[in-house]
C-alpha positions as a Markdown table, in Angstrom:
| # | Residue | x | y | z |
|---|---|---|---|---|
| 1 | Met | -10.9 | -27.6 | 48.4 |
| 2 | Met | -9.4 | -24.8 | 46.3 |
| 3 | Ser | -9.7 | -22.4 | 49.2 |
| 4 | Asn | -7.4 | -24.7 | 51.2 |
| 5 | Tyr | -4.7 | -24.3 | 48.6 |
| 6 | Val | -5.1 | -20.5 | 48.5 |
| 7 | Asp | -4.9 | -20.4 | 52.3 |
| 8 | Ile | -1.7 | -22.4 | 52.3 |
| 9 | Leu | -0.3 | -20.1 | 49.6 |
| 10 | Leu | -1.3 | -17.0 | 51.6 |
| 11 | Thr | 0.2 | -18.3 | 54.8 |
| 12 | Ala | 3.5 | -19.0 | 52.9 |
| 13 | Arg | 3.3 | -15.4 | 51.5 |
| 14 | Glu | 2.9 | -13.9 | 55.0 |
| 15 | Lys | 6.0 | -15.7 | 56.2 |
| 16 | Leu | 8.0 | -14.5 | 53.2 |
| 17 | Ile | 6.8 | -10.9 | 53.7 |
| 18 | Ala | 8.2 | -11.1 | 57.3 |
| 19 | Gln | 11.4 | -12.5 | 56.0 |
| 20 | Arg | 11.6 | -9.8 | 53.3 |
| 21 | Arg | 11.2 | -7.1 | 56.0 |
| 22 | Asp | 14.0 | -8.5 | 58.1 |
| 23 | Leu | 16.2 | -8.6 | 55.0 |
| 24 | Ala | 15.4 | -5.0 | 54.2 |
| 25 | Ala | 16.3 | -3.9 | 57.7 |
| 26 | Ser | 19.6 | -5.7 | 57.3 |
| 27 | Leu | 20.2 | -4.0 | 54.0 |
| 28 | Ala | 19.5 | -0.6 | 55.5 |
| 29 | Gly | 22.4 | -1.0 | 57.8 |
| 30 | Asp | 26.1 | -0.3 | 57.1 |
| 31 | Tyr | 27.6 | -2.2 | 54.2 |
| 32 | Gln | 29.5 | -5.3 | 55.2 |
| 33 | Arg | 31.4 | -7.1 | 52.4 |
| 34 | Gly | 29.9 | -10.5 | 51.8 |
| 35 | His | 27.1 | -10.1 | 54.3 |
| 36 | Thr | 25.3 | -7.3 | 52.5 |
| 37 | Asp | 25.8 | -9.0 | 49.1 |
| 38 | Glu | 24.3 | -12.2 | 50.5 |
| 39 | Arg | 21.4 | -10.4 | 52.0 |
| 40 | Arg | 20.7 | -8.6 | 48.8 |
| 41 | Ala | 20.6 | -11.9 | 46.9 |
| 42 | Gln | 18.3 | -13.4 | 49.5 |
| 43 | Phe | 16.0 | -10.3 | 49.3 |
| 44 | Ile | 15.7 | -10.7 | 45.5 |
| 45 | Glu | 15.0 | -14.4 | 45.9 |
| 46 | Val | 12.3 | -13.8 | 48.5 |
| 47 | Gln | 10.7 | -11.1 | 46.4 |
| 48 | Leu | 10.6 | -13.4 | 43.3 |
| 49 | Thr | 9.0 | -16.1 | 45.4 |
| 50 | Val | 6.3 | -13.6 | 46.7 |
| 51 | Glu | 5.5 | -12.7 | 43.1 |
| 52 | Ala | 5.3 | -16.4 | 42.2 |
| 53 | Ile | 2.9 | -17.0 | 45.0 |
| 54 | Asp | 0.8 | -14.1 | 43.9 |
| 55 | Arg | 0.6 | -15.7 | 40.4 |
| 56 | Ala | -0.2 | -19.1 | 41.9 |
| 57 | Val | -3.1 | -17.6 | 44.0 |
| 58 | Asp | -4.4 | -15.9 | 40.9 |
| 59 | Asp | -4.2 | -19.1 | 38.9 |
| 60 | Glu | -6.0 | -21.1 | 41.6 |
| 61 | Arg | -8.8 | -18.5 | 41.7 |
| 62 | Ala | -9.1 | -18.5 | 37.9 |
| 63 | Ala | -9.2 | -22.2 | 37.7 |
| 64 | Tyr | -12.0 | -22.5 | 40.3 |
| 65 | Gly | -13.9 | -19.3 | 39.4 |
| 66 | Thr | -16.5 | -18.1 | 41.9 |
| 67 | Glu | -15.5 | -20.7 | 44.5 |
| 68 | Ala | -12.5 | -18.5 | 45.3 |
| 69 | Ala | -14.4 | -15.2 | 45.5 |
| 70 | Gly | -14.5 | -15.1 | 49.3 |
| 71 | Cys | -10.7 | -15.5 | 49.7 |
| 72 | Glu | -8.5 | -12.5 | 50.4 |
| 73 | Thr | -5.5 | -12.1 | 48.1 |
| 74 | Arg | -2.5 | -9.8 | 48.5 |
| 75 | Met | -2.0 | -8.4 | 52.0 |
């Protein structure tokens, strides 16, 4: 059962990584007042969420020990 939670977390992480890449591409463009500032805040929020998911995956694996050994973590 724990593996299902890890799989869900990793799926969410993959989606956030794609979103982070899109935001980074937007930030790499020319500065646009308001737009760039909003994208920067979104980038930071996404990055913090990715880090929180990484901690949640580690926590799930620690809580269930060897049952999680076959699951992949960070991409």
